[in-house]
N, C-alpha and C positions, 0 to 999 in steps of 0.2 A: 315706711314712712308715716302713715297715719297714724301708728300707736302712739305718737307723742301727744296728738289730740285726745287721746283717751285719759291720759294723765295731766290734770290741770297744772301741777307743780312743774312738769316738764316742759309743758306748753308756755307757761308765764316766763320760765326760765329763759327759753328760746327767744321769747318777745322782748324780755328785759335786755339780753346781750345784742340783740338787732338794735335796740333804741341806744344803748349805751355807746357801743363801739361803730354804730353805723356801718359804712361799707368798708371796714377794716376785717383782716382774716378773724380776729377774735370774735367778731360778730356773726361770722358765716356758719351755717348749719354744717356739721362735718361731714353728713351725708350728701348736702347739697339740697337743691330744691327739686320739686317735681318736672319743673322744666329742664333744669340742668342734668337731671338724670334720663329723661325722655332725649334730650339732644344727643346724649354721648353715644359716640359710634364705636366699634371694635377699633379703627385706627386711633381713636383717642388714647386707649387704654394702652396701646401697643406703643405708641408715642410717648407717652409718659413712662413705661419701662423702660424704653431705650434710653430715655434722656436720665434717669435716676437710678436706675438699677444696674450701677457699673462697679468694677472693683474698687476704685478708690473710696466709695461709700460704703463698703460693707465689712462686716466685723464677723468673724466666727469664734464663738465662745464654746469651748468644751469643759466639761467637768465630770469627775468619778475616774474610775479606772479605765482611761481611755486606752491605753496600751502605746508602744513605742511607734506604731505605723499612723498614728493620728494625722500627721504632715500627709502623708501619701493618699490617705484616705480623702482629706479635705480636698486635696489637689484633683483626684478622681471625680469628686463631686461637682468640683467649682471651676476647676481648670479651663473649661470653656468660656466664663463669664468674660466679656469684652472689657479690656481696658480703655481708657479713656477720658476726657473731660466731661464732667457733669453740670458744668455752669455753678452759678450761686443759688443757694436755695431760697 
C-alpha cells in the first residue's frame, strides 16, 4: 500500500479520484485503506467467497486441443461448487 506514496503520479491519481467521485465506488482504492485492511477478518473473506463465488456467476473457458473429455474434467474440478443465489452485484 505504501508504494503508492512513492510514485507521485499514482498518489495524485488517487487523490483526484477521491475528490472527483467522493464516496462512490469509482473513487475508492481497489486495495482499500489501511484501516479497512487492518479491520478485515478471516470471516470477512469467507463470507465474500460464500456470497459471490457460486455456480451462477462462473464461466469456464477452454481453448486449444482440449480433448473430448473436457466436460468430464470440468465437472471433476468444479462439480462441488455450490449452486444458489448470489444476489445483485
